[in-house]
N, C-alpha and C positions, 0 to 999 in steps of 0.2 A: 048655063054655058055646057056644051058637048065635047067631051075629049075623046077623040078617035084615036085608036091605036096605042094610047098611053096608059099604062097600068102602074097603078102605085101599090108597090109591095112593102112590106114591112120586111126587114132583112132577118134572114134566119141565123141564128147564133151558131157556131160551132160547138159540139157537145165537149165539155170539159172533162167529164167523168169518162171511165171507161165502161165500155157497154157488159151487160152482166151475161157470161155463157150461160146458154142454156142447157138442159141435161143431156143433149147429144153431144155437145161438146165436151161434158164432163167426163161422159162416158168412154169418148174417145182418148181423152188423155189419160186417164186411169188404165184403161187398155193399151196405151202406149208405153206406159211407167212400168205396168206387168211384163209385156213384151221385151223391154230393153231389160228388166232383170232376167228374163230369161234366157236372152241372148248371152249375159253377163256369166252366167249360171253356164252354160253351154261352152262360153270361151275358157272359163277356170278348169272345167274339166277336161277339154281338148288339151290344154296348155299342160295341165297335171301330167296326163297321161303320154304326152307326147315328151317332156321332161323325163320321165320314167324312162321310157324306150332308148332316149339318145343317152341316157346314163348306162343302161345297160350295153347299148352297143358301142359306147365310147370305152367302157372298161373292157370290155372285149378286145376292140382293137388296141388299146393300150397294154392289154398283157400280150397281143400277137408281137407288138411292138419291143417291148421292153424285157419280158421275162418267157422267150421262148422254150428255157428248159422246163419251165415248171407245166407249160403248155404242153410240153412233148411226153411228159410222164405218163406211163403206161400204168392205165389201172387194170386191166385184163389184156389178153391176148386179143391184139386187133383194136382196142380202145383206149386213147389217149385221154387225157384230162382236155385237151384242146378241141377235140370232136367233141366231146360232151357239153362243154361250153359251148360249141356253136349251135347244138341242138338246142340247149336253153336258151340261147338267143331269139331262134326261130320260136319256141315254146311261148317265150314271154311275148314275142309279138302277137300271136294268137291270143293268150291271155287279155292283154292289154284292149285290144281291139274286141273282143267278146265283153270285157268291162264297159266300153263305151257302147257297144251297141245295147246292150241289157240296161243300161241307163237311159239310152234316148227312148227305147221302147216303153219303159215304165215310168220314165219321170218328163222327158223333154216333148215326146211326140202328144202325151194325152192333154199336157199343160198348154201346148200349142193348139190343139185342137179345141179347148175349151175357150182360150181366146179368139178364135176363130168365128166362134159363136155369137 
């Protein structure tokens, strides 16, 4: 007896175990973890430098607000402590920026390039 158009198939069971990742997946996972660690380090450095800058800036502003006499004290003719501390705030900005750029050039960028390969 001939049956046309009717096929008998055995049902396929759904896999019960998780498929094993191949080596490409493992490499991507390791690269993702390394990239997350690098981003975390960058955020820590940026946050630390930001907090340092805010501390310098707000310390200066609080001195202006609460101890004008101290800042008005003359160190030499034409140079008060307030002017000197204002220059220190600007200098601190440059130093903290230089620290970040140096860290980024020596640590962050080379590690990022290594992860891109």
